[in-house]
FIVOGU-803307 format. One record per residue (C-alpha): x, y, z; residue number from 1; chain; residue in one letter. Coordinates in steps of 0.1 Angstrom, whole numbers. Example, Ala and Ser with C-alpha at 12.3 -4.5 7.8 and 13.67 -1.06 7.14 Angstrom:
<recs>
east | north | up | k | c | r
123 | -45 | 78 | 1 | A | a
137 | -11 | 71 | 2 | A | s
</recs>
This chain:
<recs>
east | north | up | k | c | r
-832 | -851 | 290 | 1 | A | m
-828 | -862 | 320 | 2 | A | e
-787 | -863 | 327 | 3 | A | p
-776 | -902 | 336 | 4 | A | s
-758 | -907 | 367 | 5 | A | f
-731 | -926 | 355 | 6 | A | a
-705 | -912 | 339 | 7 | A | g
-666 | -915 | 336 | 8 | A | q
-658 | -885 | 362 | 9 | A | y
-641 | -893 | 395 | 10 | A | t
-653 | -880 | 426 | 11 | A | p
-618 | -858 | 427 | 12 | A | s
-626 | -844 | 397 | 13 | A | t
-662 | -837 | 403 | 14 | A | f
-651 | -815 | 432 | 15 | A | l
-626 | -799 | 412 | 16 | A | t
-652 | -790 | 388 | 17 | A | w
-675 | -775 | 421 | 18 | A | l
-643 | -757 | 434 | 19 | A | k
-635 | -738 | 397 | 20 | A | a
-637 | -702 | 390 | 21 | A | e
-661 | -708 | 362 | 22 | A | n
-684 | -731 | 382 | 23 | A | m
-713 | -704 | 379 | 24 | A | p
-707 | -699 | 341 | 25 | A | d
-715 | -736 | 336 | 26 | A | a
-747 | -736 | 362 | 27 | A | l
-762 | -704 | 342 | 28 | A | k
-755 | -722 | 309 | 29 | A | e
-774 | -752 | 320 | 30 | A | w
-802 | -742 | 339 | 31 | A | t
-809 | -702 | 324 | 32 | A | g
-806 | -669 | 340 | 33 | A | e
-840 | -670 | 357 | 34 | A | i
-836 | -706 | 372 | 35 | A | i
-797 | -696 | 381 | 36 | A | y
-808 | -663 | 400 | 37 | A | k
-832 | -681 | 419 | 38 | A | r
-804 | -706 | 430 | 39 | A | g
-781 | -681 | 439 | 40 | A | l
-805 | -662 | 461 | 41 | A | d
-819 | -697 | 478 | 42 | A | y
-775 | -705 | 487 | 43 | A | w
-776 | -665 | 499 | 44 | A | k
-799 | -673 | 524 | 45 | A | k
-787 | -704 | 536 | 46 | A | n
-810 | -725 | 526 | 47 | A | k
-795 | -753 | 520 | 48 | A | v
-783 | -779 | 551 | 49 | A | i
-773 | -818 | 553 | 50 | A | d
-747 | -813 | 526 | 51 | A | i
-728 | -844 | 518 | 52 | A | s
-708 | -868 | 492 | 53 | A | l
-724 | -899 | 483 | 54 | A | t
-703 | -927 | 482 | 55 | A | p
-703 | -928 | 443 | 56 | A | d
-692 | -893 | 443 | 57 | A | g
-723 | -872 | 437 | 58 | A | r
-734 | -845 | 458 | 59 | A | l
-766 | -850 | 480 | 60 | A | l
-787 | -819 | 500 | 61 | A | g
-813 | -813 | 515 | 62 | A | s
-829 | -776 | 506 | 63 | A | v
-857 | -757 | 526 | 64 | A | a
-879 | -742 | 498 | 65 | A | g
-914 | -742 | 502 | 66 | A | s
-914 | -782 | 518 | 67 | A | r
-879 | -790 | 526 | 68 | A | k
-866 | -812 | 489 | 69 | A | y
-838 | -832 | 484 | 70 | A | s
-816 | -831 | 457 | 71 | A | t
-786 | -851 | 444 | 72 | A | v
-767 | -829 | 417 | 73 | A | f
-736 | -844 | 398 | 74 | A | f
-721 | -848 | 362 | 75 | A | l
-727 | -869 | 339 | 76 | A | d
-706 | -882 | 316 | 77 | A | s
-701 | -856 | 288 | 78 | A | a
-690 | -839 | 320 | 79 | A | g
-727 | -816 | 319 | 80 | A | k
-742 | -805 | 350 | 81 | A | p
-769 | -828 | 360 | 82 | A | g
-795 | -831 | 388 | 83 | A | a
-823 | -850 | 403 | 84 | A | i
-845 | -832 | 429 | 85 | A | c
-890 | -844 | 440 | 86 | A | d
-893 | -808 | 436 | 87 | A | c
-918 | -802 | 404 | 88 | A | p
-892 | -792 | 381 | 89 | A | y
-871 | -824 | 386 | 90 | A | e
-837 | -820 | 367 | 91 | A | f
-822 | -786 | 362 | 92 | A | d
-841 | -767 | 393 | 93 | A | c
-829 | -735 | 413 | 94 | A | k
-827 | -761 | 441 | 95 | A | h
-796 | -780 | 422 | 96 | A | a
-782 | -745 | 415 | 97 | A | v
-782 | -735 | 450 | 98 | A | a
-767 | -770 | 467 | 99 | A | l
-741 | -766 | 442 | 100 | A | a
-734 | -732 | 451 | 101 | A | w
-729 | -744 | 489 | 102 | A | a
-705 | -769 | 481 | 103 | A | a
-688 | -743 | 458 | 104 | A | h
-683 | -724 | 490 | 105 | A | d
-671 | -751 | 513 | 106 | A | m
-644 | -760 | 490 | 107 | A | l
-633 | -726 | 478 | 108 | A | t
-631 | -725 | 519 | 109 | A | q
-611 | -756 | 525 | 110 | A | n
-638 | -776 | 540 | 111 | A | r
-647 | -811 | 536 | 112 | A | q
-680 | -822 | 523 | 113 | A | i
-690 | -857 | 545 | 114 | A | p
-694 | -884 | 526 | 115 | A | v
-732 | -899 | 537 | 116 | A | c
-743 | -938 | 544 | 117 | A | p
-755 | -955 | 512 | 118 | A | d
-790 | -960 | 534 | 119 | A | n
-796 | -920 | 538 | 120 | A | d
-832 | -913 | 532 | 121 | A | r
-827 | -888 | 505 | 122 | A | r
-810 | -907 | 479 | 123 | A | l
-831 | -939 | 485 | 124 | A | l
-863 | -919 | 477 | 125 | A | k
-846 | -896 | 445 | 126 | A | l
-829 | -933 | 439 | 127 | A | e
-865 | -947 | 431 | 128 | A | f
-879 | -912 | 414 | 129 | A | m
-848 | -918 | 388 | 130 | A | k
-855 | -957 | 385 | 131 | A | n
-895 | -948 | 378 | 132 | A | e
-885 | -918 | 356 | 133 | A | a
-862 | -939 | 333 | 134 | A | d
-876 | -945 | 300 | 135 | A | q
-845 | -970 | 297 | 136 | A | g
-855 | -994 | 320 | 137 | A | c
-895 | -990 | 314 | 138 | A | a
-893 | -1015 | 282 | 139 | A | a
-884 | -1045 | 303 | 140 | A | p
-908 | -1037 | 332 | 141 | A | q
-934 | -1039 | 305 | 142 | A | i
-926 | -1070 | 293 | 143 | A | a
-922 | -1088 | 322 | 144 | A | k
-955 | -1075 | 331 | 145 | A | l
-967 | -1092 | 297 | 146 | A | e
-954 | -1125 | 310 | 147 | A | d
-968 | -1125 | 338 | 148 | A | a
-1006 | -1115 | 327 | 149 | A | l
-998 | -1144 | 296 | 150 | A | n
-997 | -1166 | 330 | 151 | A | m
-1031 | -1158 | 342 | 152 | A | l
-1065 | -1171 | 335 | 153 | A | s
-1094 | -1154 | 320 | 154 | A | r
-1113 | -1153 | 352 | 155 | A | e
-1080 | -1140 | 369 | 156 | A | e
-1071 | -1112 | 345 | 157 | A | l
-1106 | -1100 | 355 | 158 | A | i
-1105 | -1100 | 390 | 159 | A | q
-1073 | -1081 | 384 | 160 | A | l
-1084 | -1054 | 361 | 161 | A | l
-1116 | -1052 | 389 | 162 | A | i
-1087 | -1046 | 417 | 163 | A | q
-1068 | -1017 | 395 | 164 | A | s
-1099 | -1001 | 384 | 165 | A | a
-1106 | -997 | 420 | 166 | A | s
-1076 | -976 | 428 | 167 | A | l
-1078 | -960 | 399 | 168 | A | s
-1105 | -935 | 387 | 169 | A | p
-1083 | -932 | 351 | 170 | A | e
-1081 | -972 | 349 | 171 | A | v
-1121 | -975 | 353 | 172 | A | l
-1129 | -954 | 328 | 173 | A | n
-1105 | -969 | 304 | 174 | A | l
-1116 | -1005 | 308 | 175 | A | c
-1152 | -988 | 304 | 176 | A | l
-1147 | -971 | 274 | 177 | A | i
-1124 | -1001 | 257 | 178 | A | k
-1154 | -1020 | 264 | 179 | A | a
-1178 | -997 | 253 | 180 | A | a
-1157 | -976 | 226 | 181 | A | p
-1193 | -963 | 206 | 182 | A | s
-1202 | -948 | 249 | 183 | A | d
-1197 | -912 | 238 | 184 | A | e
-1218 | -902 | 272 | 185 | A | e
-1188 | -922 | 294 | 186 | A | r
-1163 | -904 | 265 | 187 | A | k
-1175 | -867 | 276 | 188 | A | q
-1176 | -874 | 309 | 189 | A | a
-1141 | -886 | 307 | 190 | A | m
-1130 | -851 | 290 | 191 | A | i
-1157 | -831 | 311 | 192 | A | n
-1135 | -840 | 340 | 193 | A | d
-1104 | -832 | 327 | 194 | A | v
-1119 | -795 | 321 | 195 | A | r
-1131 | -793 | 353 | 196 | A | r
-1095 | -794 | 363 | 197 | A | s
-1084 | -773 | 341 | 198 | A | m
-1110 | -748 | 350 | 199 | A | l
-1097 | -751 | 387 | 200 | A | a
-1060 | -745 | 374 | 201 | A | a
-1068 | -716 | 354 | 202 | A | a
-1084 | -699 | 391 | 203 | A | n
-1056 | -682 | 410 | 204 | A | e
-1035 | -713 | 431 | 205 | A | p
-1042 | -730 | 459 | 206 | A | d
-1016 | -719 | 481 | 207 | A | w
-1015 | -744 | 506 | 208 | A | d
-1015 | -774 | 480 | 209 | A | e
-994 | -750 | 455 | 210 | A | y
-965 | -749 | 483 | 211 | A | y
-963 | -781 | 485 | 212 | A | h
-951 | -786 | 451 | 213 | A | g
-986 | -796 | 436 | 214 | A | c
-1003 | -778 | 410 | 215 | A | t
-1038 | -785 | 397 | 216 | A | e
-1018 | -788 | 365 | 217 | A | y
-1002 | -817 | 372 | 218 | A | d
-1036 | -835 | 379 | 219 | A | t
-1047 | -819 | 343 | 220 | A | v
-1016 | -838 | 330 | 221 | A | s
-1023 | -870 | 346 | 222 | A | r
-1058 | -874 | 336 | 223 | A | k
-1048 | -864 | 296 | 224 | A | m
-1020 | -884 | 298 | 225 | A | q
-1051 | -914 | 306 | 226 | A | a
-1067 | -903 | 274 | 227 | A | l
-1039 | -916 | 252 | 228 | A | l
-1043 | -954 | 256 | 229 | A | p
-1083 | -949 | 249 | 230 | A | a
-1080 | -933 | 215 | 231 | A | g
-1089 | -898 | 225 | 232 | A | f
-1063 | -883 | 205 | 233 | A | l
-1076 | -851 | 188 | 234 | A | e
-1095 | -844 | 221 | 235 | A | e
-1063 | -843 | 238 | 236 | A | i
-1051 | -815 | 215 | 237 | A | l
-1084 | -798 | 217 | 238 | A | e
-1075 | -796 | 253 | 239 | A | l
-1042 | -787 | 251 | 240 | A | a
-1050 | -754 | 226 | 241 | A | d
-1078 | -748 | 253 | 242 | A | e
-1046 | -746 | 280 | 243 | A | i
-1024 | -726 | 262 | 244 | A | l
-1049 | -699 | 258 | 245 | A | q
-1061 | -702 | 294 | 246 | A | e
-1031 | -709 | 313 | 247 | A | s
-1010 | -681 | 305 | 248 | A | q
-1024 | -654 | 319 | 249 | A | e
-1025 | -677 | 357 | 250 | A | t
-987 | -683 | 349 | 251 | A | i
-979 | -642 | 345 | 252 | A | a
-998 | -632 | 374 | 253 | A | s
-989 | -661 | 400 | 254 | A | y
-959 | -680 | 393 | 255 | A | d
-930 | -666 | 408 | 256 | A | t
-914 | -699 | 417 | 257 | A | l
-922 | -722 | 379 | 258 | A | g
-944 | -742 | 395 | 259 | A | e
-975 | -736 | 369 | 260 | A | l
-954 | -732 | 341 | 261 | A | s
-935 | -770 | 348 | 262 | A | a
-972 | -784 | 350 | 263 | A | g
-988 | -769 | 317 | 264 | A | v
-954 | -781 | 304 | 265 | A | a
-965 | -819 | 314 | 266 | A | h
-993 | -812 | 294 | 267 | A | c
-980 | -800 | 262 | 268 | A | m
-957 | -835 | 267 | 269 | A | a
-988 | -852 | 263 | 270 | A | v
-1000 | -834 | 235 | 271 | A | a
-968 | -839 | 218 | 272 | A | a
-968 | -877 | 221 | 273 | A | q
-1009 | -875 | 208 | 274 | A | a
-999 | -854 | 179 | 275 | A | l
-977 | -883 | 172 | 276 | A | r
-1003 | -908 | 174 | 277 | A | e
-1030 | -889 | 157 | 278 | A | v
-1041 | -898 | 121 | 279 | A | n
-1036 | -867 | 107 | 280 | A | w
-1015 | -858 | 76 | 281 | A | p
-981 | -843 | 87 | 282 | A | e
-984 | -808 | 71 | 283 | A | q
-1016 | -809 | 93 | 284 | A | k
-997 | -822 | 124 | 285 | A | k
-969 | -794 | 119 | 286 | A | l
-995 | -766 | 115 | 287 | A | l
-1009 | -774 | 145 | 288 | A | w
-978 | -775 | 163 | 289 | A | a
-964 | -744 | 146 | 290 | A | v
-999 | -727 | 159 | 291 | A | n
-999 | -744 | 195 | 292 | A | a
-956 | -726 | 197 | 293 | A | i
-971 | -688 | 183 | 294 | A | m
-995 | -688 | 211 | 295 | A | e
-968 | -693 | 237 | 296 | A | d
-955 | -668 | 258 | 297 | A | n
-942 | -685 | 287 | 298 | A | c
-919 | -710 | 274 | 299 | A | g
-947 | -735 | 277 | 300 | A | l
-943 | -753 | 246 | 301 | A | c
-906 | -771 | 244 | 302 | A | e
-923 | -809 | 240 | 303 | A | p
-939 | -794 | 209 | 304 | A | l
-909 | -780 | 195 | 305 | A | e
-888 | -814 | 201 | 306 | A | a
-917 | -827 | 178 | 307 | A | f
-907 | -804 | 152 | 308 | A | l
-872 | -811 | 156 | 309 | A | g
-877 | -851 | 145 | 310 | A | e
-880 | -859 | 108 | 311 | A | s
-904 | -849 | 87 | 312 | A | h
-910 | -853 | 47 | 313 | A | e
-898 | -817 | 33 | 314 | A | p
-929 | -812 | 16 | 315 | A | a
-953 | -813 | 49 | 316 | A | a
-934 | -782 | 64 | 317 | A | w
-945 | -763 | 36 | 318 | A | n
-979 | -751 | 45 | 319 | A | p
-960 | -744 | 81 | 320 | A | a
-932 | -719 | 58 | 321 | A | a
-963 | -701 | 37 | 322 | A | d
-979 | -695 | 73 | 323 | A | l
-951 | -681 | 89 | 324 | A | l
-937 | -658 | 61 | 325 | A | l
-971 | -645 | 55 | 326 | A | d
-973 | -638 | 95 | 327 | A | r
-941 | -618 | 96 | 328 | A | l
-961 | -591 | 80 | 329 | A | s
-978 | -585 | 116 | 330 | A | q
-948 | -578 | 140 | 331 | A | y
-923 | -553 | 138 | 332 | A | q
-884 | -553 | 122 | 333 | A | f
-865 | -558 | 153 | 334 | A | d
-890 | -571 | 180 | 335 | A | s
-889 | -605 | 201 | 336 | A | y
-921 | -612 | 185 | 337 | A | a
-909 | -611 | 151 | 338 | A | r
-876 | -626 | 157 | 339 | A | l
-900 | -661 | 174 | 340 | A | r
-914 | -657 | 137 | 341 | A | v
-884 | -655 | 119 | 342 | A | v
-864 | -686 | 137 | 343 | A | s
-897 | -707 | 133 | 344 | A | l
-897 | -699 | 96 | 345 | A | a
-862 | -706 | 92 | 346 | A | a
-864 | -736 | 104 | 347 | A | q
-896 | -744 | 83 | 348 | A | a
-877 | -734 | 50 | 349 | A | l
-849 | -751 | 56 | 350 | A | g
-867 | -783 | 65 | 351 | A | a
-886 | -778 | 29 | 352 | A | a
-853 | -776 | 10 | 353 | A | a
-864 | -740 | 4 | 354 | A | r
-829 | -725 | 5 | 355 | A | h
-832 | -693 | -18 | 356 | A | d
-858 | -682 | 7 | 357 | A | e
-842 | -691 | 38 | 358 | A | l
-812 | -668 | 21 | 359 | A | l
-838 | -641 | 12 | 360 | A | a
-854 | -642 | 50 | 361 | A | l
-820 | -639 | 67 | 362 | A | y
-810 | -608 | 42 | 363 | A | e
-836 | -591 | 51 | 364 | A | n
-835 | -591 | 87 | 365 | A | e
-801 | -581 | 87 | 366 | A | a
-809 | -552 | 67 | 367 | A | i
-838 | -543 | 86 | 368 | A | h
-833 | -556 | 122 | 369 | A | s
-797 | -557 | 123 | 370 | A | g
-797 | -594 | 128 | 371 | A | e
-767 | -607 | 111 | 372 | A | y
-759 | -629 | 130 | 373 | A | i
-781 | -655 | 116 | 374 | A | m
-775 | -651 | 78 | 375 | A | l
-734 | -651 | 89 | 376 | A | v
-739 | -684 | 103 | 377 | A | d
-762 | -700 | 79 | 378 | A | y
-733 | -689 | 51 | 379 | A | l
-709 | -704 | 72 | 380 | A | l
-727 | -742 | 78 | 381 | A | d
-730 | -738 | 38 | 382 | A | r
-690 | -727 | 36 | 383 | A | a
-701 | -695 | 15 | 384 | A | e
-669 | -676 | 39 | 385 | A | r
-666 | -653 | 14 | 386 | A | e
-699 | -638 | 18 | 387 | A | k
-700 | -645 | 49 | 388 | A | a
-673 | -617 | 55 | 389 | A | e
-693 | -593 | 32 | 390 | A | e
-719 | -595 | 55 | 391 | A | w
-702 | -592 | 87 | 392 | A | i
-682 | -562 | 74 | 393 | A | a
-713 | -545 | 63 | 394 | A | r
-726 | -557 | 99 | 395 | A | g
-700 | -543 | 115 | 396 | A | l
-704 | -510 | 98 | 397 | A | r
-738 | -508 | 100 | 398 | A | e
-740 | -518 | 137 | 399 | A | l
-711 | -500 | 153 | 400 | A | a
-725 | -488 | 189 | 401 | A | a
-761 | -504 | 182 | 402 | A | k
-756 | -536 | 196 | 403 | A | k
-725 | -544 | 214 | 404 | A | p
-731 | -581 | 220 | 405 | A | y
-739 | -585 | 176 | 406 | A | a
-707 | -567 | 172 | 407 | A | i
-685 | -586 | 194 | 408 | A | t
-702 | -618 | 177 | 409 | A | q
-694 | -608 | 141 | 410 | A | l
-656 | -604 | 153 | 411 | A | r
-655 | -637 | 168 | 412 | A | e
-669 | -651 | 134 | 413 | A | r
-650 | -631 | 114 | 414 | A | l
-618 | -642 | 134 | 415 | A | r
-624 | -677 | 133 | 416 | A | r
-626 | -673 | 93 | 417 | A | i
-592 | -660 | 96 | 418 | A | k
-579 | -691 | 119 | 419 | A | e
-592 | -710 | 89 | 420 | A | e
-571 | -694 | 67 | 421 | A | r
-543 | -701 | 85 | 422 | A | n
-543 | -660 | 87 | 423 | A | d
-532 | -657 | 121 | 424 | A | y
-518 | -624 | 113 | 425 | A | d
-550 | -610 | 105 | 426 | A | a
-568 | -630 | 133 | 427 | A | a
-540 | -615 | 159 | 428 | A | l
-551 | -580 | 151 | 429 | A | a
-592 | -589 | 153 | 430 | A | l
-576 | -603 | 189 | 431 | A | l
-559 | -576 | 199 | 432 | A | t
-583 | -548 | 195 | 433 | A | e
-608 | -569 | 217 | 434 | A | d
-582 | -565 | 239 | 435 | A | f
-577 | -531 | 239 | 436 | A | v
-611 | -522 | 242 | 437 | A | d
-617 | -549 | 271 | 438 | A | s
-584 | -556 | 288 | 439 | A | p
-594 | -589 | 307 | 440 | A | s
-570 | -618 | 314 | 441 | A | v
-591 | -639 | 294 | 442 | A | e
-587 | -613 | 262 | 443 | A | n
-551 | -617 | 270 | 444 | A | f
-551 | -654 | 264 | 445 | A | n
-563 | -656 | 237 | 446 | A | n
-538 | -628 | 220 | 447 | A | c
-510 | -651 | 235 | 448 | A | r
-529 | -690 | 225 | 449 | A | h
-532 | -668 | 184 | 450 | A | c
-496 | -651 | 188 | 451 | A | a
-476 | -686 | 197 | 452 | A | k
-492 | -700 | 161 | 453 | A | k
-466 | -675 | 142 | 454 | A | f
-440 | -672 | 171 | 455 | A | n
-453 | -635 | 176 | 456 | A | a
-459 | -639 | 211 | 457 | A | w
-422 | -629 | 223 | 458 | A | d
-427 | -598 | 205 | 459 | A | a
-468 | -589 | 213 | 460 | A | l
-463 | -596 | 253 | 461 | A | r
-442 | -560 | 259 | 462 | A | p
-467 | -545 | 239 | 463 | A | l
-500 | -555 | 257 | 464 | A | l
-486 | -555 | 294 | 465 | A | m
-475 | -518 | 278 | 466 | A | d
-513 | -508 | 271 | 467 | A | f
-518 | -519 | 307 | 468 | A | l
-494 | -499 | 323 | 469 | A | t
-493 | -470 | 299 | 470 | A | k
-522 | -473 | 281 | 471 | A | r
-502 | -471 | 248 | 472 | A | k
-519 | -487 | 216 | 473 | A | i
-499 | -522 | 208 | 474 | A | p
-506 | -517 | 169 | 475 | A | w
-493 | -481 | 169 | 476 | A | l
-457 | -492 | 182 | 477 | A | q
-424 | -501 | 164 | 478 | A | s
-424 | -535 | 176 | 479 | A | a
-459 | -542 | 164 | 480 | A | w
-451 | -582 | 148 | 481 | A | p
-481 | -580 | 121 | 482 | A | c
-494 | -567 | 88 | 483 | A | r
-522 | -558 | 99 | 484 | A | n
-534 | -532 | 124 | 485 | A | r
-564 | -523 | 149 | 486 | A | g
-587 | -490 | 134 | 487 | A | l
-587 | -471 | 168 | 488 | A | c
-560 | -450 | 174 | 489 | A | s
-564 | -436 | 212 | 490 | A | a
-583 | -449 | 243 | 491 | A | v
-599 | -426 | 269 | 492 | A | k
-585 | -440 | 301 | 493 | A | d
-548 | -428 | 306 | 494 | A | n
-542 | -445 | 333 | 495 | A | g
-533 | -482 | 344 | 496 | A | p
-557 | -513 | 339 | 497 | A | a
-552 | -520 | 378 | 498 | A | y
-581 | -548 | 375 | 499 | A | d
-567 | -561 | 348 | 500 | A | a
-529 | -560 | 354 | 501 | A | l
-539 | -574 | 397 | 502 | A | i
-558 | -603 | 376 | 503 | A | t
-531 | -612 | 356 | 504 | A | l
-507 | -612 | 384 | 505 | A | a
-525 | -635 | 405 | 506 | A | i
-529 | -658 | 372 | 507 | A | a
-500 | -656 | 367 | 508 | A | e
-489 | -671 | 397 | 509 | A | k
-471 | -630 | 411 | 510 | A | q
-480 | -624 | 447 | 511 | A | p
-459 | -598 | 447 | 512 | A | g
-469 | -580 | 411 | 513 | A | e
-504 | -580 | 426 | 514 | A | a
-500 | -564 | 455 | 515 | A | l
-479 | -536 | 437 | 516 | A | k
-506 | -529 | 413 | 517 | A | w
-530 | -532 | 445 | 518 | A | y
-513 | -506 | 466 | 519 | A | d
-505 | -483 | 439 | 520 | A | e
-539 | -485 | 432 | 521 | A | q
-549 | -471 | 468 | 522 | A | l
-518 | -446 | 470 | 523 | A | s
-534 | -431 | 440 | 524 | A | r
-574 | -433 | 449 | 525 | A | g
-585 | -446 | 418 | 526 | A | v
-618 | -469 | 418 | 527 | A | g
-632 | -492 | 419 | 528 | A | p
-607 | -510 | 436 | 529 | A | y
-598 | -547 | 432 | 530 | A | y
-618 | -573 | 452 | 531 | A | d
-594 | -577 | 485 | 532 | A | e
-612 | -608 | 497 | 533 | A | n
-599 | -623 | 465 | 534 | A | r
-564 | -604 | 467 | 535 | A | l
-563 | -620 | 501 | 536 | A | a
-567 | -654 | 487 | 537 | A | d
-540 | -648 | 463 | 538 | A | a
-511 | -635 | 487 | 539 | A | v
-519 | -652 | 519 | 540 | A | k
-489 | -674 | 514 | 541 | A | t
-466 | -649 | 501 | 542 | A | f
-477 | -620 | 524 | 543 | A | a
-499 | -636 | 550 | 544 | A | p
-501 | -607 | 574 | 545 | A | e
-518 | -584 | 546 | 546 | A | r
-542 | -611 | 537 | 547 | A | a
-545 | -621 | 579 | 548 | A | l
-554 | -574 | 583 | 549 | A | n
-576 | -582 | 551 | 550 | A | i
-597 | -607 | 567 | 551 | A | w
-595 | -596 | 601 | 552 | A | r
-609 | -559 | 586 | 553 | A | q
-639 | -575 | 565 | 554 | A | e
-651 | -595 | 599 | 555 | A | a
-650 | -567 | 618 | 556 | A | e
-672 | -545 | 593 | 557 | A | k
-700 | -572 | 594 | 558 | A | l
-700 | -572 | 630 | 559 | A | i
-702 | -540 | 634 | 560 | A | a
-733 | -542 | 617 | 561 | A | r
-757 | -558 | 647 | 562 | A | t
-774 | -582 | 625 | 563 | A | d
-771 | -617 | 628 | 564 | A | t
-770 | -629 | 594 | 565 | A | k
-736 | -606 | 591 | 566 | A | a
-727 | -625 | 622 | 567 | A | y
-723 | -660 | 597 | 568 | A | a
-705 | -642 | 569 | 569 | A | e
-680 | -628 | 592 | 570 | A | a
-671 | -663 | 602 | 571 | A | v
-667 | -668 | 565 | 572 | A | v
-634 | -642 | 566 | 573 | A | f
-626 | -653 | 604 | 574 | A | l
-624 | -693 | 596 | 575 | A | r
-599 | -684 | 566 | 576 | A | k
-578 | -668 | 594 | 577 | A | a
-581 | -690 | 615 | 578 | A | g
-566 | -718 | 589 | 579 | A | r
-542 | -697 | 578 | 580 | A | l
-527 | -690 | 617 | 581 | A | l
-535 | -731 | 622 | 582 | A | k
-510 | -738 | 593 | 583 | A | e
-484 | -709 | 606 | 584 | A | r
-485 | -727 | 644 | 585 | A | k
-498 | -694 | 655 | 586 | A | e
-524 | -711 | 671 | 587 | A | s
-518 | -689 | 710 | 588 | A | a
-528 | -659 | 684 | 589 | A | r
-556 | -669 | 672 | 590 | A | w
-568 | -678 | 705 | 591 | A | n
-557 | -643 | 715 | 592 | A | d
-579 | -624 | 690 | 593 | A | y
-612 | -649 | 696 | 594 | A | i
-611 | -641 | 730 | 595 | A | a
-609 | -603 | 722 | 596 | A | e
-638 | -606 | 700 | 597 | A | l
-660 | -622 | 727 | 598 | A | r
-648 | -593 | 752 | 599 | A | v
-656 | -566 | 726 | 600 | A | t
-692 | -576 | 718 | 601 | A | h
-699 | -602 | 748 | 602 | A | r
-737 | -588 | 744 | 603 | A | r
-742 | -605 | 710 | 604 | A | k
-752 | -638 | 718 | 605 | A | r
-759 | -650 | 677 | 606 | A | r
-724 | -639 | 674 | 607 | A | l
-709 | -656 | 708 | 608 | A | l
-729 | -691 | 692 | 609 | A | e
-715 | -683 | 659 | 610 | A | e
-678 | -680 | 674 | 611 | A | l
-682 | -711 | 697 | 612 | A | d
-691 | -736 | 663 | 613 | A | k
-664 | -715 | 645 | 614 | A | l
-634 | -726 | 674 | 615 | A | v
-651 | -764 | 675 | 616 | A | a
-643 | -765 | 640 | 617 | A | e
-611 | -746 | 639 | 618 | A | v
-599 | -773 | 670 | 619 | A | d
-609 | -801 | 649 | 620 | A | g
-585 | -790 | 624 | 621 | A | w
-559 | -788 | 645 | 622 | A | h
-569 | -825 | 656 | 623 | A | a
-567 | -838 | 624 | 624 | A | e
-533 | -826 | 618 | 625 | A | t
</recs>
């Protein structure tokens, strides 16, 4: 569903969100892995231009794709990402991801994002798109139209319809079929017109049109939409069946940008509406939707999945549940295809209130496919915590190293059970095991949060630090504050966990400690080494010379590549150095360094152009202060 523009988040809060380290994770969760990676690649290729803030605090930009797209990015009232774009995806697209990354990059470099004027053409166009798509505004407009039509005479209405029909063949056909509902020839002509567009869409795309954000499937969905008021509901569902069968090969071969998938998804949205209105028994509707989803290998049927999620009579689900249970025998255990059927069968059994069969299904999948998570979550939803704990224990034994992600998820649920019982001692033992297995700042903070609930943090923190520095297992030490203990008694790596130590020192605002551990890591030659740029950002106030040297080295390595794209990347580090020297009132030193670069690289014209722009930018900072 499209997020709303309005929200309780102020522009300053939005900018803080954009600048945050976890912003990329939120974007990835919003769009999914594929769209996120495409958007990140667009940003890296410098495709975002004319970035600005709208007067009400949203992010506006143009993104160069198959054409130049206009995009607005924002947070909705729940604090979730949202966007409007004039690309075929419209909402959660790669252009919005690229725009958010561009803003994130500017803000982390302390560069201001300018505010656009109220009459920016991109903003006006996107606002028009939103209002056009906003179903909440459609009903009042229809009511106004009805009032206006009631004021017209019969002759005026006829003339208005004739004029409208001359502008749209769909309106013409609809008027004629309503006037003569038994006209089978015209009815068939309308359906054949849709099929002709479907045949064109199933072939290799017309790339000239395709790369301008238009596909034949957009035409198909528009013509299918015209069949709805004509009452051709069963015919729409037949066409949707054919589209699913014929479109997926084309999508697999050509749809690298996702526009074809979006067009077919629009067709499936029309089918979902026809399914709601068609005069079929409820169980037949559910069977049709389930069969269509089973045929879908390209993620095209989200509108039909939404239909399944609506309210239906429990008894109507029985045929679909029986069909899906029967189909399970066609798939091997532990396969993706089987997991899809299991998920649909579980939805059907749950909706039909066949809970014993649903439990048996989950238990069977846990035993034979290792899918313990679904079973445990089902038991937890039914408040059967003891039984859930038994299956968690079995899953931890059976899966071992086979499915690390599942092990992590089971342990998280076990910890949640312990905390719900106020058994923080057991929960802390689990969290400390996680920390020993993966010594990250996140796991360190999880231990702190839990330990403070029963005043164990003062005793635990030194043990965690001993593990990071000397690899001493916390629960094997005499000062261990819990009754429960972890399972392992040794770790493979005997050296300090430098990455975690440096990151933790930065998080706790101890730049001296961060430099100490980084220097020790360098002296011992233990890689992979910590990200120097991130270190420089953290210690620039405490040790400005170290930060300046890091940025200078990074910039000069990029300049030495004699690559015009690398010059733009080098400017990122030079800009940081320039800002720091300006803040320290060492403008002469900055000017000398830039002059030195100009002389050394005087033959690199593109680099000199980048330096000119950078100097003007840094001089602007000076003028502001």
